[in-house]
Phi, psi and omega in degrees: 000135176250124183236133175244134177236129181257131183233169179222139175280121183225160174301144181301131179304137180093350180285151176282124183261121176252147182254143177296161186301329182274358178071019185253353183201163174276134178283111186264009187304320185240024183263141168264153184236155181207185173270143177308138182304318178299321183285333172301318178291327177294321177297314178299320179297321179297315180296318180296319180299318179290323177298323183279324190240359182080177179104212182212156180238150179227139175249138183226140174216148170252118184179187180290170180302330181294344179293352172307328179299317181290325178295317182289330175296317177299320178295328183291340178256005170128356177291139189277320185229159182221140180226129178246129171256094189285136173230151183275329181279167183293325185201157172246158177291159185303321181296314181292320178300313180297321179296319180293318180293320178300314179298320180294319179298317180298321178293318179295321180289326177296328182273326187231003181101161185292146172279130178291319181225130172249124184250138171234164167284156180305319172196159180284154185282343182266296183273332177057045184279338181061019190254322195299311181300318180296317180295320179295315179300317180297317181295326180273356181058045179238148178296147183216136174229134179259169176070030188285133177239008178193137180228127176229125180255131178225096181067239182265015182232157177225140175251120182249130183245140174217151180280150176218172180297333181271351181143246182230134175255135179239126181248130176258118186232148175270137176293147003277153183223165173238131183231138175259112187273138179254145179304136182107351177295334180201179175247104183304135180284159174269143179291141175277167177300319178299319180294320179296319179294320180293326182294334180291340181264354180291130178279111179278112179285140177242141178222144180289121181292136181245117179176133178268156181301142180273192183278349180271141181220131178284128181269304178198156175258141182240131179291127179291146179294134180279140178263111182264149177231150180242149178245127181250123176277124181278348179138182179235135176068204185301332183291347178276349185302313180301320180294324178295317179298316179300319180294318179297322177293321179297323179280353178084011181283323175258134180251000000 
């Protein structure tokens, strides 16, 4: 089985995001970066599929040279090959990104055979466009289901499960397929020391990304309003007891 997983380098979840003065980019001076959480689970799913069915897995990203870090992290937990599509800018629009990834997949498949499963995260943690995986699947003329919380392969078919308001939806698809993995499908493993050392020796293949700009254009970034909270000291020692009682009564805990 050949599995490809596409990831994206994003600011670490929970980090404070600052915008540059011109409103055109995120200020990365003090930001740490990681792989999108959904895509971390997609990487784990790729490794598990190869462990269960044999074959090889490949991780691919379109991003800056620093995205080599995310590729090697994937390699440290068991992904076999890594491919970087380097770009100089911080990000590309979804249409251009999907076109570049589609072209790269076709080149990889021409050289090594078709991928049985191509995995994406449900959406990236930064822009959350939900578009790239769907656009790539459409361009490759392959079935695609997003929001996946379970994958079972049986011969030339795959059963993909996702949660819905009515319960659980199960899709039966013929390989090759494209799946958008949602966080919670698995618990991503931590890399071992052996895995980290091995990842340093992985040859990261680079290919020139091919894709023209799409119809979407970023106009400006707006800083989200910060939610501030205040802490009120009720007092120190026994003298705080009346204030505590009043607060409990106000909350309805004491009747």
